[in-house]
LUMNUVO-527545 format. One record per residue (C-alpha): residue number from 1; residue in three letters; chain; x, y, z. Coordinates in pm, 1 decimal. Layout:
BEGIN
ATOM   num   residu   chaine       east      north         up
ATOM   NUM      ala        A          X          Y          Z
...
This chain:
BEGIN
ATOM   num   residu   chaine       east      north         up
ATOM     1      met        A      916.8    -3043.3      945.3
ATOM     2      thr        A      892.6    -2999.4      569.1
ATOM     3      arg        A      809.2    -2641.6      437.4
ATOM     4      ala        A      457.8    -2826.3      308.4
ATOM     5      asp        A      394.8    -2887.6      695.5
ATOM     6      ala        A      428.9    -2514.8      776.5
ATOM     7      arg        A       98.3    -2345.7     1017.3
ATOM     8      ile        A       23.1    -2024.4      862.0
ATOM     9      ala        A     -208.8    -1770.3     1007.1
ATOM    10      val        A     -361.6    -1527.2      776.4
ATOM    11      leu        A     -486.8    -1237.0      953.7
ATOM    12      phe        A     -793.8     -975.1      791.0
ATOM    13      gly        A    -1026.9     -729.1      915.9
ATOM    14      gly        A    -1020.7     -500.8     1222.0
ATOM    15      pro        A    -1157.8     -155.5     1283.5
ATOM    16      ser        A    -1032.2      -16.3      977.9
ATOM    17      ala        A    -1243.7      146.7      731.4
ATOM    18      glu        A    -1070.9     -136.1      478.6
ATOM    19      ala        A    -1167.4     -442.6      692.6
ATOM    20      glu        A    -1371.7     -585.6      382.7
ATOM    21      val        A    -1113.9     -507.1      133.1
ATOM    22      ser        A     -885.8     -716.3      387.4
ATOM    23      arg        A    -1137.5     -976.0      407.9
ATOM    24      ser        A    -1174.3    -1052.2       23.0
ATOM    25      ser        A     -758.8    -1028.4      -19.5
ATOM    26      ala        A     -755.3    -1250.9      300.9
ATOM    27      gln        A     -976.8    -1538.7      143.1
ATOM    28      gly        A     -784.4    -1487.9     -173.0
ATOM    29      val        A     -441.7    -1537.2      -15.9
ATOM    30      ala        A     -555.6    -1846.5      202.2
ATOM    31      ala        A     -713.3    -2025.0      -89.7
ATOM    32      ala        A     -369.6    -1968.3     -267.9
ATOM    33      leu        A     -162.3    -2061.3      -10.0
ATOM    34      arg        A     -373.4    -2368.5       29.6
ATOM    35      glu        A     -215.6    -2522.2     -288.0
ATOM    36      thr        A      127.5    -2539.9     -154.0
ATOM    37      tyr        A       80.6    -2557.4      253.9
ATOM    38      ala        A     -154.2    -2813.6      462.8
ATOM    39      asn        A     -211.9    -2604.3      735.4
ATOM    40      val        A     -381.1    -2248.1      654.2
ATOM    41      glu        A     -600.9    -2082.6      895.1
ATOM    42      val        A     -800.1    -1720.2      821.6
ATOM    43      leu        A     -788.0    -1533.2     1186.2
ATOM    44      ala        A     -972.7    -1188.2     1227.4
ATOM    45      leu        A     -846.6     -932.0     1427.0
ATOM    46      asp        A    -1060.4     -932.0     1698.0
ATOM    47      asp        A    -1029.1     -970.8     2097.5
ATOM    48      ala        A     -961.0    -1388.7     2021.1
ATOM    49      leu        A     -674.4    -1332.5     1819.6
ATOM    50      thr        A     -401.2    -1351.3     2086.2
ATOM    51      ala        A     -515.5    -1684.0     2221.0
ATOM    52      gln        A     -545.4    -1800.0     1885.0
ATOM    53      leu        A     -204.4    -1692.9     1780.1
ATOM    54      thr        A      -46.1    -1823.6     2111.8
ATOM    55      gly        A     -231.9    -2134.3     2098.1
ATOM    56      gly        A     -206.4    -2224.4     1736.2
ATOM    57      ala        A      157.9    -2293.1     1715.7
ATOM    58      phe        A      189.5    -2078.5     1397.1
ATOM    59      asp        A      518.8    -2095.8     1176.8
ATOM    60      val        A      426.5    -1760.6      983.2
ATOM    61      val        A      170.1    -1491.0     1026.5
ATOM    62      phe        A       69.5    -1345.3      680.0
ATOM    63      pro        A     -106.1    -1022.1      770.0
ATOM    64      val        A     -349.0     -911.0      473.3
ATOM    65      leu        A     -492.8     -584.2      645.2
ATOM    66      his        A     -518.4     -228.3      517.1
ATOM    67      gly        A     -518.1      111.0      722.0
ATOM    68      pro        A     -496.8      113.5     1059.6
ATOM    69      pro        A     -395.0      -77.5     1296.1
ATOM    70      gly        A     -275.8     -348.2     1055.0
ATOM    71      glu        A      -83.6     -146.7      814.2
ATOM    72      asp        A       57.3      116.6     1025.2
ATOM    73      gly        A      302.9      -39.6     1220.8
ATOM    74      thr        A       39.0     -121.3     1539.7
ATOM    75      leu        A       17.8     -525.0     1417.9
ATOM    76      gln        A      378.8     -581.2     1297.3
ATOM    77      gly        A      480.9     -442.7     1660.9
ATOM    78      tyr        A      208.6     -703.9     1812.7
ATOM    79      leu        A      354.9     -957.8     1619.0
ATOM    80      glu        A      724.7     -889.1     1730.0
ATOM    81      ile        A      633.0     -855.6     2076.0
ATOM    82      leu        A      465.2    -1201.2     2013.3
ATOM    83      gly        A      781.1    -1357.8     1879.0
ATOM    84      leu        A      577.1    -1462.0     1522.0
ATOM    85      pro        A      753.5    -1422.1     1207.9
ATOM    86      tyr        A      504.9    -1262.0      940.7
ATOM    87      val        A      529.0    -1166.1      556.1
ATOM    88      gly        A      606.7     -805.4      506.1
ATOM    89      ser        A      750.9     -487.6      607.4
ATOM    90      gly        A      864.0     -435.3     1000.3
ATOM    91      val        A      731.7     -171.7     1258.0
ATOM    92      gln        A      931.5      141.5     1119.9
ATOM    93      ala        A      824.9      113.4      757.0
ATOM    94      ser        A      493.6       14.3      844.5
ATOM    95      ala        A      417.7      293.2     1031.0
ATOM    96      val        A      622.4      594.3      803.0
ATOM    97      gly        A      443.0      419.4      494.5
ATOM    98      met        A      108.5      477.3      656.7
ATOM    99      asp        A      169.8      807.7      723.1
ATOM   100      lys        A      171.6      996.3      413.7
ATOM   101      val        A      343.7     1319.1      528.1
ATOM   102      ala        A      600.2     1120.3      731.0
ATOM   103      ala        A      673.9      877.2      381.5
ATOM   104      lys        A      711.2     1213.3      161.5
ATOM   105      leu        A      957.7     1311.4      386.3
ATOM   106      ala        A     1174.7      995.4      321.2
ATOM   107      phe        A     1093.6     1000.3      -38.8
ATOM   108      ala        A     1179.7     1394.1      -29.7
ATOM   109      ala        A     1556.1     1282.7      119.8
ATOM   110      ala        A     1596.3     1006.7     -134.5
ATOM   111      gly        A     1543.2     1276.2     -382.7
ATOM   112      leu        A     1242.9     1139.8     -560.7
ATOM   113      pro        A      970.3     1363.9     -743.1
ATOM   114      leu        A      677.3     1477.9     -535.2
ATOM   115      ala        A      402.1     1752.2     -543.9
ATOM   116      asp        A      389.2     2032.9     -373.9
ATOM   117      gln        A      212.9     2022.6      -66.9
ATOM   118      val        A       24.0     2213.8      231.9
ATOM   119      val        A      -40.2     2041.5      552.6
ATOM   120      val        A     -344.2     2088.6      781.7
ATOM   121      thr        A     -479.0     2026.4     1061.7
ATOM   122      arg        A     -788.0     1988.9     1268.3
ATOM   123      asp        A     -681.0     2287.9     1507.9
ATOM   124      thr        A     -621.0     2523.4     1201.5
ATOM   125      gly        A     -995.1     2541.5     1125.1
ATOM   126      ile        A    -1135.3     2473.8      787.6
ATOM   127      ser        A    -1162.5     2813.8      651.6
ATOM   128      glu        A     -829.0     2934.9      766.1
ATOM   129      ala        A     -651.3     2568.5      597.5
ATOM   130      val        A     -882.4     2659.8      290.1
ATOM   131      ser        A     -698.8     3025.4      271.6
ATOM   132      arg        A     -374.0     2864.9      325.7
ATOM   133      val        A     -398.5     2632.2       34.7
ATOM   134      gln        A     -557.0     2866.8     -151.1
ATOM   135      val        A     -234.3     3094.5     -130.3
ATOM   136      ala        A       26.6     2805.0     -143.0
ATOM   137      leu        A     -135.4     2562.8     -420.0
ATOM   138      gly        A     -426.2     2738.4     -543.4
ATOM   139      thr        A     -738.7     2556.2     -592.0
ATOM   140      gln        A     -637.5     2238.3     -830.3
ATOM   141      val        A     -547.9     2004.1     -596.2
ATOM   142      val        A     -608.1     1680.9     -431.1
ATOM   143      val        A     -702.9     1633.1      -55.6
ATOM   144      lys        A     -597.4     1324.4      135.4
ATOM   145      pro        A     -619.1     1193.3      475.8
ATOM   146      thr        A     -271.7     1135.2      614.7
ATOM   147      gly        A     -360.9      778.3      741.3
ATOM   148      gln        A     -539.9      578.6      490.5
ATOM   149      gly        A     -514.6      387.9      193.4
ATOM   150      ser        A     -762.0      269.4     -103.6
ATOM   151      ala        A     -773.4      643.9     -203.0
ATOM   152      leu        A    -1083.4      640.9      116.0
ATOM   153      gly        A    -1101.7     1049.1      205.8
ATOM   154      val        A     -938.0     1131.6      -74.0
ATOM   155      ser        A    -1110.2     1449.7     -329.3
ATOM   156      ile        A    -1014.3     1590.2     -669.2
ATOM   157      val        A    -1068.6     1966.9     -609.8
ATOM   158      asp        A    -1164.4     2241.6     -850.3
ATOM   159      asn        A    -1268.3     2541.5     -671.9
ATOM   160      ala        A    -1289.9     2694.1     -299.1
ATOM   161      asn        A    -1604.1     2535.1     -204.1
ATOM   162      asp        A    -1497.2     2158.1     -328.3
ATOM   163      leu        A    -1182.9     2244.9     -144.9
ATOM   164      his        A    -1396.9     2324.7      154.6
ATOM   165      ser        A    -1611.9     2006.5      173.0
ATOM   166      ala        A    -1267.0     1785.2       77.0
ATOM   167      leu        A    -1097.9     1922.6      381.6
ATOM   168      thr        A    -1394.5     1847.5      634.6
ATOM   169      glu        A    -1403.1     1503.7      490.3
ATOM   170      ala        A    -1043.3     1424.9      494.9
ATOM   171      leu        A     -999.2     1560.8      828.4
ATOM   172      ser        A    -1312.4     1316.3      953.8
ATOM   173      phe        A    -1037.2     1023.8      937.5
ATOM   174      gly        A     -786.1     1196.2     1150.6
ATOM   175      pro        A     -611.8     1480.5     1296.7
ATOM   176      arg        A     -419.0     1592.0      958.7
ATOM   177      ala        A     -512.8     1599.3      593.9
ATOM   178      leu        A     -239.6     1657.9      306.5
ATOM   179      val        A     -314.1     1890.1       47.7
ATOM   180      glu        A     -118.8     1832.5     -303.0
ATOM   181      arg        A     -109.2     2056.7     -584.1
ATOM   182      arg        A     -287.5     1837.6     -909.0
ATOM   183      leu        A     -110.2     1723.2    -1155.9
ATOM   184      asp        A     -332.0     1556.6    -1413.3
ATOM   185      gly        A     -231.8     1292.1    -1608.8
ATOM   186      arg        A     -234.5      917.6    -1626.4
ATOM   187      glu        A     -266.3      656.2    -1308.4
ATOM   188      ile        A       50.6      469.2    -1299.9
ATOM   189      thr        A      140.1      177.1    -1071.4
ATOM   190      val        A      494.2      -59.5    -1011.8
ATOM   191      gly        A      513.3     -353.5     -779.2
ATOM   192      val        A      817.2     -407.7     -625.0
ATOM   193      ile        A      931.4     -738.4     -447.6
ATOM   194      asp        A     1265.3     -821.0     -267.5
ATOM   195      thr        A     1471.9    -1089.8     -442.7
ATOM   196      asp        A     1803.5    -1263.5     -309.0
ATOM   197      asp        A     1973.5    -1002.1     -531.1
ATOM   198      gly        A     1788.0     -698.2     -361.9
ATOM   199      pro        A     1430.7     -544.7     -486.3
ATOM   200      lys        A     1348.2     -568.7     -813.6
ATOM   201      ala        A     1045.9     -365.5    -1013.7
ATOM   202      phe        A      768.0     -534.4    -1200.6
ATOM   203      asp        A      612.0     -406.7    -1549.6
ATOM   204      val        A      504.5      -77.6    -1499.8
ATOM   205      ile        A       86.3      -85.0    -1507.2
ATOM   206      glu        A     -136.0      214.1    -1637.6
ATOM   207      ile        A     -463.4      173.5    -1474.4
ATOM   208      val        A     -763.7      322.5    -1687.6
ATOM   209      thr        A    -1086.2      397.6    -1588.2
ATOM   210      pro        A    -1401.4      523.0    -1734.7
ATOM   211      glu        A    -1392.7      874.7    -1882.4
ATOM   212      asp        A    -1440.2     1175.2    -1594.7
ATOM   213      ser        A    -1366.8      942.4    -1331.2
ATOM   214      trp        A    -1025.2      815.2    -1123.1
ATOM   215      tyr        A     -895.7      557.1     -967.2
ATOM   216      asp        A    -1104.2      580.0     -597.2
ATOM   217      tyr        A    -1244.4      319.3     -404.0
ATOM   218      glu        A    -1487.0      210.4     -607.4
ATOM   219      his        A    -1295.7      182.3     -912.5
ATOM   220      arg        A    -1064.1       13.8     -720.1
ATOM   221      tyr        A    -1248.8     -283.5     -562.0
ATOM   222      thr        A    -1537.1     -302.7     -842.8
ATOM   223      lys        A    -1495.0     -555.1    -1114.6
ATOM   224      gly        A    -1496.4     -411.2    -1505.3
ATOM   225      leu        A    -1458.5      -54.7    -1329.6
ATOM   226      ser        A    -1082.9      -53.2    -1422.4
ATOM   227      glu        A     -823.0     -174.0    -1645.5
ATOM   228      his        A     -455.1     -264.7    -1616.9
ATOM   229      val        A     -281.6     -225.4    -1897.5
ATOM   230      met        A       58.9     -396.2    -1896.7
ATOM   231      pro        A      325.1     -314.4    -1974.8
ATOM   232      ala        A      224.6       77.1    -1971.6
ATOM   233      val        A      268.0      232.7    -2314.6
ATOM   234      leu        A      556.0      462.9    -2212.8
ATOM   235      pro        A      892.2      564.5    -2370.6
ATOM   236      glu        A     1150.0      292.4    -2271.2
ATOM   237      ala        A     1352.8      548.2    -2063.0
ATOM   238      gln        A     1038.9      648.6    -1872.3
ATOM   239      thr        A      946.9      332.7    -1813.5
ATOM   240      ala        A     1292.9      225.1    -1668.7
ATOM   241      arg        A     1292.7      561.7    -1469.3
ATOM   242      leu        A      930.4      497.8    -1294.0
ATOM   243      gln        A     1107.0      161.5    -1212.2
ATOM   244      ala        A     1395.0      302.2    -1055.3
ATOM   245      phe        A     1186.4      548.9     -852.5
ATOM   246      ala        A     1011.6      267.2     -697.4
ATOM   247      val        A     1249.2       98.0     -609.5
ATOM   248      ala        A     1438.5      389.9     -408.7
ATOM   249      ala        A     1110.3      483.0     -275.4
ATOM   250      his        A     1071.1       85.9     -149.8
ATOM   251      val        A     1440.9      113.7       21.5
ATOM   252      ala        A     1354.3      483.6      129.7
ATOM   253      leu        A     1109.7      328.5      347.9
ATOM   254      gly        A     1277.0       43.3      408.3
ATOM   255      cys        A     1032.6     -191.1      317.9
ATOM   256      arg        A     1059.1     -565.5      336.1
ATOM   257      asp        A      921.2     -867.1       88.9
ATOM   258      leu        A      707.4     -624.6     -121.2
ATOM   259      ser        A      557.7     -257.0     -180.8
ATOM   260      arg        A      338.3      -86.0     -446.5
ATOM   261      ala        A      450.3      273.0     -612.0
ATOM   262      asp        A      179.0      498.5     -741.5
ATOM   263      phe        A      287.0      776.4     -968.9
ATOM   264      val        A       85.8      995.6    -1185.3
ATOM   265      val        A      236.8     1071.4    -1542.6
ATOM   266      gly        A      156.9     1409.9    -1670.5
ATOM   267      asp        A       96.1     1510.9    -2051.1
ATOM   268      asp        A      386.7     1663.5    -2040.6
ATOM   269      ala        A      583.7     1321.3    -1949.0
ATOM   270      thr        A      613.1     1502.5    -1549.3
ATOM   271      glu        A      638.4     1218.0    -1314.6
ATOM   272      ile        A      512.0     1253.2     -981.2
ATOM   273      leu        A      500.5      965.4     -662.8
ATOM   274      leu        A      200.1      985.3     -491.8
ATOM   275      glu        A      250.3      703.4     -236.2
ATOM   276      val        A      379.3      346.0     -147.5
ATOM   277      asn        A      178.5      118.4        0.0
ATOM   278      thr        A      364.8     -153.6      212.8
ATOM   279      met        A      107.2     -429.0      205.1
ATOM   280      pro        A     -101.0     -394.8     -163.1
ATOM   281      gly        A     -433.4     -527.8     -167.5
ATOM   282      met        A     -439.4     -903.5     -321.4
ATOM   283      thr        A     -819.5     -881.3     -430.8
ATOM   284      pro        A     -928.5    -1007.8     -777.0
ATOM   285      thr        A     -922.9     -654.0     -918.9
ATOM   286      ser        A     -533.3     -585.7     -725.6
ATOM   287      asn        A     -276.7     -465.3     -967.4
ATOM   288      tyr        A       34.4     -624.7     -748.2
ATOM   289      pro        A      -46.9     -961.0     -856.3
ATOM   290      asp        A     -125.2     -870.7    -1214.5
ATOM   291      gly        A      279.4     -738.2    -1188.6
ATOM   292      ala        A      391.0     -971.4    -1027.8
ATOM   293      arg        A      270.0    -1196.6    -1333.3
ATOM   294      ser        A      478.4     -995.1    -1546.9
ATOM   295      phe        A      784.8    -1146.5    -1316.6
ATOM   296      gly        A      702.3    -1512.4    -1357.7
ATOM   297      leu        A      494.2    -1554.9    -1068.7
ATOM   298      gly        A      130.0    -1659.9    -1061.0
ATOM   299      phe        A      -91.6    -1604.0     -750.9
ATOM   300      ala        A       14.8    -1914.3     -582.8
ATOM   301      glu        A      414.4    -1869.9     -618.3
ATOM   302      leu        A      368.6    -1567.1     -536.4
ATOM   303      val        A      212.0    -1580.6     -151.8
ATOM   304      ser        A      405.8    -1893.1     -111.7
ATOM   305      tyr        A      723.1    -1661.5     -191.3
ATOM   306      phe        A      633.5    -1439.2       96.1
ATOM   307      val        A      599.1    -1740.3      349.8
ATOM   308      glu        A      906.5    -1873.3      266.6
ATOM   309      arg        A     1126.1    -1548.9      290.6
ATOM   310      ala        A      930.3    -1531.8      634.2
ATOM   311      leu        A     1046.6    -1884.3      679.3
ATOM   312      asp        A     1386.4    -1805.5      591.7
ATOM   313      arg        A     1379.4    -1519.0      804.4
ATOM   314      ala        A     1279.7    -1744.0     1111.3
ATOM   315      arg        A     1524.6    -1981.3     1072.8
ATOM   316      met        A     1833.0    -1710.0     1054.3
ATOM   317      gly        A     1741.9    -1545.8     1368.6
ATOM   318      pro        A     1643.8    -1220.8     1534.9
ATOM   319      gly        A     1758.8     -951.1     1315.6
ATOM   320      ser        A     1784.8    -1110.6      957.5
ATOM   321      glu        A     1658.8     -881.7      721.7
ATOM   322      leu        A     1591.5    -1141.8      425.0
């Protein structure tokens, strides 16, 4: 079998709030893969999937799922049980990366720059949680669900009333919410790709949105509502530092193949790592493919590169971390 004959399953969907983003990403990935491979199928994460995967003689699975259960280690464990090679991070890195609180523990151990935080739970009660946050951080904060992506459930807060509403919304996504001291500044992202010489960072990208807006769900996935400035206009030393932070975060989580680190850079040049996405978006407005172009990889080359790495891991046998 030649590489071009490899059978590839591109997965999308599931019950996540990000399922539609996943669908868009998967269609784009599949179209790009078909430039290189003859046998590419797009499969939904539904009740028929196990039969389709076990009966399809697939050589590689390319999961293009965002949020749980596709990005939190659940799908990765399922594919491990089925014995199917797949693109992207394994079970542990996916699970830790999806849990913002657990991920920050890994980042802190690696000495990465992080915002002060308070973790609240549903059991705490909203009123008590508001008081705890105000005492520890004030009201200039950002409230996030601990297990979602694409900025779903994220609120920028300026006062106690907004904090109450933001906590209520974030806790509707799960039992815990992460509240961080807010740093106003430039929104920065850095993609990372694994190579034979270790993980390498793409050019630094600044994400620019219209005045009085930020890079929320709408601005991420609506064409024309955000601009990617690449390379970001930053001092050379700061650019190198952000790239080093992105690689260090990738390593701290144990990511494989790819990741994307998001930062805020304050007006005083303060840098804060916000989170790492272990399966960055692959839609026409996504910034990871933009960053890859700075690395000399067009979209079709990028996705086939990841498939080839997964095929190499399968060839090398269990335990290979190529």
